[in-house]
VOBA-1610 file (N, C-alpha, C; in pm, whole numbers, padded with zeros to 5 digits, always signed):
BEGIN
Met+08766+07990+09611Met+08630+07991+09665Met+08637+08044+09807Gly+08578+08162+09830Gly+08582+08223+09962Gly+08491+08343+09967Thr+08466+08394+10088Thr+08373+08505+10103Thr+08423+08618+10192Pro+08456+08593+10320Pro+08480+08704+10413Pro+08623+08756+10411Asp+08647+08851+10503Asp+08779+08914+10516Asp+08890+08813+10536Phe+08861+08704+10608Phe+08966+08606+10637Phe+09028+08548+10511Ala+08951+08540+10402Ala+09000+08481+10278Ala+09079+08580+10193Val+09069+08708+10222Val+09131+08811+10137Val+09283+08802+10133Pro+09354+08791+10248Pro+09501+08781+10241Pro+09549+08663+10156Ser+09477+08552+10160Ser+09518+08436+10079Ser+09500+08462+09930Leu+09389+08526+09892Leu+09369+08560+09752Leu+09478+08657+09706Gln+09507+08756+09790Gln+09612+08852+09755Gln+09747+08782+09742Ala+09775+08689+09832Ala+09902+08617+09829Ala+09915+08532+09703Leu+09805+08469+09660Leu+09807+08390+09537Leu+09837+08478+09416Ile+09776+08596+09414Ile+09799+08690+09305Ile+09945+08738+09306Asp+09992+08777+09424Asp+10129+08830+09436Asp+10233+08725+09402Ala+10201+08596+09428Ala+10297+08488+09402Ala+10300+08450+09253Gly+10213+08510+09175Gly+10214+08485+09031Gly+10126+08371+08985His+10043+08318+09074His+09951+08213+09032His+09843+08272+08941Asp+09796+08195+08847Asp+09690+08239+08757Asp+09555+08208+08823Val+09501+08306+08890Val+09370+08289+08954Val+09265+08308+08845Cys+09213+08198+08795Cys+09126+08205+08676Cys+08983+08244+08709Ala+08942+08230+08836Ala+08807+08270+08876Ala+08798+08274+09027Ala+08702+08351+09076Ala+08672+08355+09219Ala+08525+08321+09238Val+08498+08225+09322Val+08360+08185+09352Val+08327+08235+09492Thr+08220+08312+09502Thr+08185+08369+09631Thr+08035+08386+09642Lys+07989+08437+09756Lys+07845+08454+09776Lys+07796+08581+09706Pro+07667+08585+09671Pro+07610+08704+09607Pro+07619+08827+09698Asp+07608+08945+09637Asp+07608+09070+09713Asp+07496+09069+09816Thr+07521+09135+09929Thr+07420+09144+10034Thr+07388+09290+10064Met+07270+09313+10120Met+07230+09449+10155Met+07295+09490+10286Lys+07356+09607+10288Lys+07425+09656+10407Lys+07373+09793+10446Gly+07377+09819+10577Gly+07342+09952+10626Gly+07194+09983+10617Arg+07160+10102+10664Arg+07020+10145+10664Arg+06967+10167+10523Ser+07056+10200+10431Ser+07013+10226+10294Ser+06976+10097+10220Gly+07024+09984+10272Gly+06997+09857+10206Gly+07069+09842+10074Lys+07180+09912+10060Lys+07256+09907+09934Lys+07324+09772+09919Leu+07315+09715+09797Leu+07382+09589+09770Leu+07533+09610+09771Thr+07602+09527+09850Thr+07746+09543+09869Thr+07817+09411+09842Pro+07925+09413+09763Pro+07998+09289+09738Pro+08074+09245+09862Cys+08095+09114+09875Cys+08174+09062+09986Cys+08321+09096+09963Pro+08405+09087+10065Pro+08547+09125+10052Pro+08621+09052+09941Val+08594+08922+09922Val+08665+08846+09818Val+08627+08897+09680Lys+08500+08923+09659Lys+08457+08974+09528Lys+08519+09110+09501Ala+08521+09196+09602Ala+08577+09330+09584Ala+08724+09324+09542Leu+08802+09234+09603Leu+08943+09223+09567Leu+08959+09161+09428Ala+08881+09058+09399Ala+08891+08992+09268Ala+08863+09091+09155Glu+08763+09174+09175Glu+08727+09270+09070Glu+08837+09373+09047Gln+08914+09405+09152Gln+09027+09497+09137Gln+09129+09444+09037Tyr+09141+09312+09031Tyr+09241+09250+08943Tyr+09179+09193+08816Gly+09053+09222+08793Gly+08988+09173+08673Gly+08966+09023+08670Ile+08959+08962+08787Ile+08936+08818+08796Ile+08786+08791+08782Pro+08745+08699+08694Pro+08603+08666+08682Pro+08546+08619+08816Val+08428+08669+08850Val+08365+08634+08977Val+08234+08560+08952Leu+08219+08443+09016Leu+08099+08363+09004Leu+08027+08365+09138Thr+07896+08397+09135Thr+07821+08409+09260Thr+07692+08327+09255Pro+07704+08194+09256Pro+07583+08111+09254Pro+07495+08139+09376Glu+07366+08161+09352Glu+07275+08196+09461Glu+07225+08072+09537Lys+07210+07963+09468Lys+07159+07843+09532Lys+07273+07746+09563Lys+07239+07630+09615Lys+07343+07533+09647Lys+07415+07489+09519Leu+07540+07454+09534Leu+07621+07415+09420Leu+07574+07281+09365Asn+07555+07275+09232Asn+07505+07153+09170Asn+07592+07115+09051Asp+07550+07012+08980Asp+07630+06962+08867Asp+07641+07066+08755Ser+07534+07145+08734Ser+07540+07246+08628Ser+07643+07353+08660Phe+07654+07389+08789Phe+07757+07488+08825Phe+07895+07425+08814Ala+07908+07297+08847Ala+08036+07228+08832Ala+08081+07231+08687Glu+07987+07218+08595Glu+08021+07226+08452Glu+08067+07367+08415Glu+08002+07468+08473Glu+08044+07606+08449Glu+08185+07629+08501Leu+08214+07573+08617Leu+08347+07589+08677Leu+08452+07512+08597Ala+08413+07398+08542Ala+08506+07315+08466Ala+08558+07386+08342Ala+08481+07482+08292Ala+08522+07556+08172Ala+08649+07637+08197Tyr+08678+07666+08323Tyr+08800+07740+08356Tyr+08922+07649+08366Arg+08899+07519+08364Arg+09004+07418+08369Arg+09102+07441+08486Pro+09051+07452+08607Pro+09139+07477+08721Pro+09229+07356+08751Glu+09352+07383+08788Glu+09443+07277+08832Glu+09423+07245+08980Val+09385+07349+09056Val+09359+07333+09198Val+09253+07435+09237Ile+09172+07399+09335Ile+09070+07491+09387Ile+09102+07518+09534Val+09121+07643+09567Val+09150+07683+09705Val+09020+07730+09770Val+08986+07671+09883Val+08861+07702+09953Val+08893+07762+10089Ile+08841+07883+10114Ile+08866+07949+10242Ile+08738+08018+10288Ala+08673+07961+10388Ala+08553+08024+10446Ala+08453+08064+10339Tyr+08425+07971+10248Tyr+08331+08001+10141Tyr+08189+08009+10194Gly+08149+07914+10277Gly+08017+07922+10340Gly+07911+07834+10278Lys+07947+07752+10180Lys+07851+07658+10122Lys+07914+07519+10114Ile+07829+07418+10119Ile+07876+07280+10106Ile+07920+07256+09961Ile+08040+07199+09946Ile+08095+07174+09813Ile+08070+07029+09776Pro+07996+07006+09666Pro+07961+06868+09628Pro+08080+06793+09569Asp+08063+06663+09560Asp+08167+06575+09508Asp+08207+06611+09365Ser+08111+06662+09287Ser+08141+06698+09148Ser+08243+06810+09137Ile+08251+06894+09239Ile+08351+07002+09240Ile+08478+06956+09311Leu+08463+06874+09416Leu+08579+06825+09489Leu+08674+06749+09396Lys+08619+06682+09296Lys+08700+06601+09205Lys+08728+06671+09073Leu+08693+06798+09064Leu+08704+06869+08937Leu+08849+06898+08897Ala+08928+06946+08991Ala+09066+06985+08961Ala+09162+06868+08985Pro+09265+06853+08905Pro+09362+06743+08922Pro+09424+06738+09061Leu+09449+06855+09121Leu+09510+06860+09254Leu+09405+06870+09364Gly+09279+06866+09328Gly+09171+06867+09425Gly+09140+07004+09482Cys+09066+07003+09592Cys+09032+07126+09664Cys+09117+07135+09790Ile+09183+07249+09806Ile+09272+07271+09920Ile+09210+07378+10010Asn+09207+07351+10140Asn+09142+07441+10235Asn+09242+07501+10333Val+09223+07629+10365Val+09296+07693+10474Val+09200+07703+10592His+09229+07627+10698His+09141+07625+10815His+09213+07692+10933Ala+09138+07774+11007Ala+09198+07855+11112Ala+09208+07783+11246Ser+09266+07664+11245Ser+09297+07595+11370Ser+09406+07492+11341Leu+09459+07437+11447Leu+09556+07329+11435Leu+09479+07198+11437Leu+09427+07161+11322Leu+09348+07038+11313Leu+09428+06918+11363Pro+09360+06822+11428Pro+09214+06803+11433Pro+09141+06884+11539Ala+09210+06972+11612Ala+09142+07055+11712Ala+09058+07162+11643Tyr+08946+07193+11703Tyr+08857+07301+11660Tyr+08812+07289+11515Arg+08759+07172+11483Arg+08686+07161+11358Arg+08557+07243+11372Gly+08517+07310+11264Gly+08392+07385+11273Gly+08403+07525+11219Ala+08294+07601+11236Ala+08279+07731+11171Ala+08345+07846+11246Ala+08372+07832+11376Ala+08425+07944+11453Ala+08546+07903+11537Pro+08649+07848+11475Pro+08763+07799+11553Pro+08841+07910+11623Ile+08846+08029+11564Ile+08923+08138+11624Ile+08860+08181+11755Gln+08728+08205+11753Gln+08662+08250+11875Gln+08670+08145+11985Trp+08650+08019+11952Trp+08651+07917+12056Trp+08790+07895+12114Ala+08894+07917+12034Ala+09030+07906+12089Ala+09054+08012+12197Val+09006+08134+12171Val+09021+08241+12271Val+08928+08218+12390Leu+08803+08181+12362Leu+08707+08155+12469Leu+08756+08048+12565Asn+08823+07948+12513Asn+08869+07836+12596Asn+09007+07860+12658Gly+09062+07978+12636Gly+09190+08011+12700Gly+09310+07937+12645Glu+09305+07901+12518Glu+09418+07831+12456Glu+09542+07921+12455Lys+09658+07861+12473Lys+09784+07935+12467Lys+09842+07937+12327Glu+09790+07850+12241Glu+09842+07836+12107Glu+09727+07813+12010Ala+09738+07871+11891Ala+09642+07847+11784Ala+09722+07835+11655Gly+09654+07833+11541Gly+09729+07821+11417Gly+09640+07798+11298Val+09702+07759+11187Val+09630+07732+11063Val+09673+07596+11009Thr+09583+07537+10931Thr+09608+07407+10869Thr+09574+07415+10722Ile+09664+07362+10638Ile+09634+07343+10496Ile+09595+07197+10480Met+09473+07174+10434Met+09426+07036+10424Met+09355+07012+10291Lys+09338+06886+10259Lys+09264+06847+10140Lys+09117+06836+10178Val+09031+06906+10105Val+08889+06904+10137Val+08829+06769+10101Gly+08759+06710+10198Gly+08691+06584+10175Gly+08542+06599+10201Glu+08476+06490+10224Glu+08332+06493+10244Glu+08294+06526+10388Gly+08384+06504+10483Gly+08353+06534+10623Gly+08373+06681+10655Leu+08340+06720+10779Leu+08355+06858+10823Leu+08495+06878+10881Asp+08582+06937+10800Asp+08720+06967+10840Asp+08797+06842+10883Thr+08771+06732+10814Thr+08834+06605+10849Thr+08933+06558+10742Gly+08960+06641+10642Gly+09046+06601+10531Gly+09192+06582+10571Asp+09267+06516+10484Asp+09409+06490+10510Asp+09486+06622+10518Ile+09586+06626+10606Ile+09660+06749+10636Ile+09790+06755+10555Tyr+09809+06869+10486Tyr+09934+06895+10415Tyr+10035+06967+10505Ala+09988+07068+10578Ala+10081+07148+10659Ala+10004+07219+10770Arg+10076+07247+10879Arg+10020+07325+10990Arg+10127+07424+11037Glu+10080+07536+11092Glu+10174+07631+11152Glu+10105+07697+11270Ala+10178+07708+11381Ala+10120+07757+11506Ala+10165+07899+11538Val+10089+07963+11626Val+10122+08096+11676Val+10079+08101+11822Arg+10158+08170+11903Arg+10125+08187+12045Arg+10023+08299+12061Leu+09930+08280+12154Leu+09833+08385+12183Leu+09888+08479+12288Asp+09872+08609+12266Asp+09912+08709+12364Asp+09820+08704+12485Ala+09865+08762+12596Ala+09785+08763+12718Ala+09654+08838+12700Glu+09652+08937+12611Glu+09530+09015+12586Glu+09474+08987+12447Glu+09501+08868+12394Glu+09453+08832+12260Glu+09300+08834+12255Thr+09246+08896+12151Thr+09102+08891+12127Thr+09076+08809+12001Ser+08951+08776+11979Ser+08918+08705+11856Ser+08954+08789+11734Asp+08933+08919+11742Asp+08966+09007+11630Asp+09115+09007+11599Ser+09199+09020+11703Ser+09343+09026+11680Ser+09396+08891+11630Leu+09341+08781+11682Leu+09384+08649+11637Leu+09336+08623+11494Phe+09218+08672+11460Phe+09166+08662+11324Phe+09266+08719+11225Asp+09316+08840+11254Asp+09412+08905+11163Asp+09542+08825+11153Lys+09591+08776+11266Lys+09715+08698+11266Lys+09702+08572+11181Leu+09591+08500+11201Leu+09575+08372+11132Leu+09542+08390+10984Ala+09475+08500+10950Ala+09449+08527+10809Ala+09580+08545+10733Asp+09673+08619+10793Asp+09804+08641+10730Asp+09888+08514+10732Leu+09884+08442+10844Leu+09961+08318+10856Leu+09911+08215+10755Gly+09779+08206+10739Gly+09723+08111+10643Gly+09764+08143+10501Ala+09769+08273+10469Ala+09809+08314+10334Ala+09953+08274+10304Ser+10042+08298+10399Ser+10183+08266+10376Ser+10206+08116+10368Leu+10135+08040+10453Leu+10151+07895+10450Leu+10091+07836+10322Leu+09985+07896+10272Leu+09923+07849+10148Leu+10018+07860+10030Val+10078+07979+10012Val+10165+07997+09895Val+10296+07919+09910Lys+10332+07885+10033Lys+10449+07800+10056Lys+10419+07654+10023Thr+10296+07611+10053Thr+10259+07470+10041Thr+10214+07433+09900Leu+10147+07525+09830Leu+10092+07493+09699Leu+10196+07437+09600Pro+10314+07499+09587Pro+10413+07442+09494Pro+10455+07300+09532Glu+10461+07272+09661Glu+10497+07137+09706Glu+10388+07037+09671Ile+10262+07081+09682Ile+10151+06995+09643Ile+10157+06966+09493Ala+10182+07071+09415Ala+10187+07056+09269Ala+10302+06965+09227Ala+10415+06975+09299Ala+10532+06894+09265Ala+10525+06753+09320Gly+10430+06728+09406Gly+10416+06595+09466Gly+10520+06566+09571Thr+10582+06671+09627Thr+10688+06651+09726Thr+10636+06653+09869Ile+10506+06671+09885Ile+10446+06672+10018Ile+10331+06571+10019Val+10329+06488+10120Val+10228+06382+10129Val+10129+06417+10239Pro+09999+06426+10207Pro+09900+06459+10310Pro+09886+06348+10412Val+09871+06386+10537Val+09861+06290+10648Val+09716+06284+10696Pro+09659+06165+10705Pro+09519+06153+10753Pro+09504+06204+10895Gln+09389+06263+10923Gln+09359+06309+11058Gln+09305+06194+11142Pro+09320+06205+11274Pro+09251+06110+11362Pro+09100+06124+11345Ala+09028+06019+11372Ala+08883+06025+11357Ala+08820+06121+11456Glu+08873+06125+11578Glu+08816+06208+11682Glu+08899+06335+11702Ser+08829+06447+11732Ser+08896+06573+11763Ser+08915+06583+11915Pro+09024+06643+11961Pro+09044+06660+12105Pro+08957+06771+12165Thr+08889+06848+12079Thr+08803+06957+12126Thr+08661+06938+12075Glu+08568+07006+12138Glu+08430+07005+12089Glu+08422+07077+11955Tyr+08317+07049+11879Tyr+08296+07114+11751Tyr+08282+07265+11771Ala+08358+07341+11694Ala+08360+07487+11708Ala+08242+07548+11634Arg+08126+07537+11695Arg+08004+07584+11631Arg+08006+07736+11610Met+07921+07783+11521Met+07908+07925+11497Met+07858+07996+11622Ile+07916+08112+11653Ile+07871+08192+11766Ile+07746+08269+11727Val+07648+08276+11819Val+07527+08355+11797Val+07524+08468+11900Lys+07438+08565+11875Lys+07436+08686+11957Lys+07414+08656+12105Ser+07324+08563+12135Ser+07292+08533+12274Ser+07410+08471+12350Asp+07509+08419+12277Asp+07626+08361+12343Asp+07705+08464+12421Gly+07685+08593+12390Gly+07763+08697+12455Gly+07718+08731+12596Leu+07607+08673+12642Leu+07557+08703+12776Leu+07653+08649+12882Ile+07693+08733+12974Ile+07792+08697+13077Ile+07725+08619+13190Asp+07785+08507+13225Asp+07742+08428+13340Asp+07839+08460+13454Trp+07796+08544+13546Trp+07886+08592+13652Trp+07922+08486+13753Ser+07858+08370+13746Ser+07893+08262+13840Ser+08021+08190+13799Arg+08069+08216+13678Arg+08193+08153+13632Arg+08313+08222+13696Pro+08429+08156+13706Pro+08549+08218+13762Pro+08597+08337+13679Ala+08662+08431+13744Ala+08709+08553+13677Ala+08804+08521+13562Glu+08891+08423+13577Glu+08985+08389+13471Glu+08912+08343+13345Glu+08805+08267+13364Glu+08727+08223+13248Glu+08654+08341+13183Leu+08606+08434+13265Leu+08534+08549+13211Leu+08628+08645+13139Asp+08753+08650+13180Asp+08852+08729+13107Asp+08866+08674+12965Cys+08877+08541+12952Cys+08882+08478+12820Cys+08752+08502+12744Phe+08641+08498+12817Phe+08510+08517+12754Phe+08499+08655+12691Val+08540+08757+12764Val+08533+08895+12712Val+08618+08908+12587Arg+08739+08851+12589Arg+08828+08861+12473Arg+08777+08777+12356Gly+08718+08662+12388Gly+08667+08575+12282Gly+08545+08632+12212Met+08464+08711+12282Met+08345+08771+12223Met+08373+08907+12159Asn+08497+08949+12159Asn+08538+09078+12101Asn+08585+09056+11957Ser+08518+09109+11854Ser+08428+09221+11864Ser+08281+09183+11845Trp+08252+09061+11804Trp+08111+09022+11790Trp+08087+08888+11856Pro+07979+08876+11930Pro+07873+08975+11954Pro+07902+09072+12067Gly+08018+09059+12130Gly+08052+09140+12246Gly+07997+09076+12373Ala+08075+09079+12481Ala+08029+09027+12609Ala+07938+09131+12672Phe+07819+09089+12719Phe+07725+09187+12770Phe+07650+09136+12892Ser+07597+09231+12968Ser+07513+09201+13083Ser+07411+09313+13095Arg+07333+09312+13204Arg+07229+09414+13222Arg+07245+09481+13358Met+07232+09613+13358Met+07239+09689+13482Met+07134+09799+13476Gln+07046+09802+13577Gln+06940+09904+13585Gln+06858+09910+13456Gly+06828+09792+13400Gly+06741+09785+13283Gly+06808+09816+13151Lys+06940+09838+13150Lys+07010+09869+13025Lys+07122+09769+12999Thr+07147+09746+12871Thr+07254+09654+12832Thr+07389+09722+12848Val+07484+09650+12904Val+07621+09699+12920Val+07715+09600+12852Lys+07795+09650+12760Lys+07896+09566+12695Lys+08031+09586+12761Val+08100+09476+12783Val+08234+09479+12842Val+08334+09451+12731Trp+08419+09550+12701Trp+08513+09537+12590Trp+08653+09494+12632Arg+08696+09539+12749Arg+08828+09497+12800Arg+08815+09471+12949Ala+08883+09368+12995Ala+08875+09332+13136Ala+08999+09255+13177Gly+09009+09224+13303Gly+09119+09143+13354Gly+09074+09071+13479Ala+09132+08955+13505Ala+09094+08875+13620Ala+09181+08909+13741Thr+09120+08915+13858Thr+09193+08931+13982Thr+09150+08821+14079Gln+09232+08795+14179Gln+09200+08693+14279Gln+09124+08752+14398Glu+09097+08880+14392Glu+09030+08948+14503Glu+08890+08891+14526Glu+08851+08878+14652Glu+08718+08833+14691Glu+08652+08942+14775Thr+08528+08977+14739Thr+08457+09084+14810Thr+08356+09032+14911Gly+08322+08903+14901Gly+08218+08849+14988Gly+08077+08878+14938Leu+08066+08948+14825Leu+07937+08982+14767Leu+07890+08871+14674Pro+07761+08865+14643Pro+07712+08766+14546Pro+07772+08790+14408Ala+07780+08683+14328Ala+07833+08695+14192Ala+07751+08797+14113Gly+07823+08882+14038Gly+07758+08986+13960Gly+07749+09120+14030Ser+07795+09125+14156Ser+07786+09248+14234Ser+07904+09341+14208Leu+07875+09471+14211Leu+07979+09572+14190Leu+08060+09595+14316Ala+08189+09615+14297Ala+08278+09662+14402Ala+08355+09780+14344Leu+08353+09893+14415Leu+08418+10015+14366Leu+08520+10061+14470Pro+08639+10001+14470Pro+08738+10033+14572Pro+08790+10177+14564Asp+08785+10238+14447Asp+08823+10378+14432Asp+08747+10436+14314Lys+08774+10562+14280Lys+08697+10633+14177Lys+08733+10590+14035Glu+08835+10507+14019Glu+08877+10469+13885Glu+08873+10318+13859Thr+08838+10239+13960Thr+08844+10093+13947Thr+08705+10033+13958Leu+08670+09950+13861Leu+08540+09886+13857Leu+08559+09736+13863Leu+08524+09677+13977Leu+08535+09533+13996Leu+08396+09471+14003Val+08387+09347+13952Val+08263+09272+13963Val+08297+09135+14023Gln+08229+09101+14131Gln+08251+08970+14193Gln+08201+08861+14099Thr+08279+08756+14083Thr+08240+08643+13999Thr+08228+08518+14087Gly+08217+08404+14024Gly+08210+08280+14101Gly+08337+08253+14177Arg+08450+08303+14129Arg+08577+08294+14198Arg+08664+08411+14153Gly+08698+08499+14244Gly+08775+08617+14210Gly+08686+08727+14154Cys+08750+08836+14115Cys+08677+08950+14058Cys+08723+08978+13916Leu+08632+09026+13835Leu+08665+09072+13701Leu+08678+09223+13707Gln+08795+09274+13671Gln+08814+09418+13665Gln+08776+09466+13524Ile+08671+09544+13514Ile+08629+09597+13386Ile+08714+09720+13354Lys+08779+09720+13240Lys+08868+09829+13200Lys+08807+09919+13093Glu+08721+09861+13011Glu+08653+09939+12908Glu+08513+09882+12888Leu+08413+09970+12882Leu+08275+09926+12873Leu+08194+10022+12788Gln+08072+09981+12760Gln+07984+10062+12676Gln+07841+10045+12723Leu+07783+10154+12770Leu+07644+10152+12813Leu+07554+10165+12691Glu+07440+10102+12695Glu+07345+10103+12584Glu+07320+10246+12534Gly+07341+10267+12403Gly+07318+10398+12343Gly+07432+10496+12359Lys+07543+10451+12424Lys+07657+10539+12449Lys+07781+10488+12377Lys+07888+10565+12381Lys+08014+10526+12321Lys+08096+10441+12418Arg+08191+10369+12364Arg+08285+10294+12448Arg+08369+10392+12528Met+08401+10357+12652Met+08487+10443+12733Met+08558+10361+12839Ser+08663+10419+12894Ser+08737+10351+13000Ser+08651+10348+13125Ala+08682+10254+13213Ala+08607+10244+13338Ala+08621+10371+13420Ala+08742+10430+13421Ala+08766+10552+13498Ala+08677+10666+13448Asp+08671+10684+13315Asp+08587+10790+13258Asp+08439+10763+13287Phe+08400+10638+13279Phe+08261+10603+13303Phe+08221+10632+13448Leu+08307+10596+13540Leu+08272+10610+13681Leu+08261+10757+13724Arg+08328+10847+13653Arg+08320+10989+13690Arg+08179+11044+13676Gly+08103+10990+13579Gly+07968+11041+13560Gly+07860+10940+13591Ser+07896+10829+13653Ser+07802+10721+13676Ser+07735+10731+13813Gln+07613+10678+13821Gln+07541+10671+13948Gln+07547+10530+14008Trp+07628+10443+13946Trp+07640+10308+13999Trp+07699+10312+14140Lys+07654+10219+14222Lys+07701+10213+14359Lys+07747+10070+14393Ala+07839+10061+14487Ala+07888+09931+14529Ala+07773+09848+14584Gly+07773+09720+14547Gly+07668+09630+14592Gly+07560+09608+14489Gln+07547+09699+14391Gln+07449+09676+14284Gln+07493+09553+14202Arg+07392+09485+14144Arg+07424+09360+14074Arg+07384+09366+13927Phe+07468+09306+13845Phe+07432+09282+13706Phe+07330+09168+13704Thr+07243+09168+13604Thr+07144+09061+13589Thr+07147+09009+13447Asp+07079+08896+13425Asp+07067+08841+13290Asp+06924+08854+13240Glu+06847+08945+13300Glu+06707+08962+13259Glu+06698+09033+13124
//
């Protein structure tokens, strides 16, 4: 049971490991692009390549769908970013239960967007957890965890790819142990050491220049690639794709431009400066700061706004 790209490596790993994937449950096709063409989600597209039956219930899962799923006689149900609440009738359907691949080191970062919040908060380490799905939100007993260090320029996109692959490998390693009964799930603490990793929305990408430069460096990387970190200059939206924190102080108000040379774009923050390395002006392509400044009319002292 899964929907987006994150679930694809795990499905592929299950197939490659020789497991009998008797069905894939995912969301219905959605309209994409200007043409509005119905497009299958990544999990459905991969399942169809291998001739795996695909079930796409449109409404919330109920007892009648549980009966439909029971006809496949699953021994275990693997759930990865499916996107719907799974009722008790399905949680208890398979003898080995429902097993989830969660993109954090639980109990930290329970919630829908653990990858982005790990980068946004400047974590040095992230990882994946194999857990037993229960009635709570990411509170089930833990079978296994595996960690990975974040690079200095880690973005949400790059960490997404790392954890998708890491989750797939840990899943196929752990499943035989679960089946053999050689691994005992460990209950999670009731409380998480982090706030709930809520879903990111578009407005979250607005840059607050009063924050320290080090935090804004994490912010830019955490919002990459969606929704992107953005601000406003001269009435147009500007997206910041790559940046770095410096300790330099200009004495200017937060959000003000400093242009020490023709290739360097600094913005004063609440503490230190953010050096913008790659940006995108509304209606234009992404470009390096050096290329942008060659044709730009921006001047030192101008300020970004949140209007």
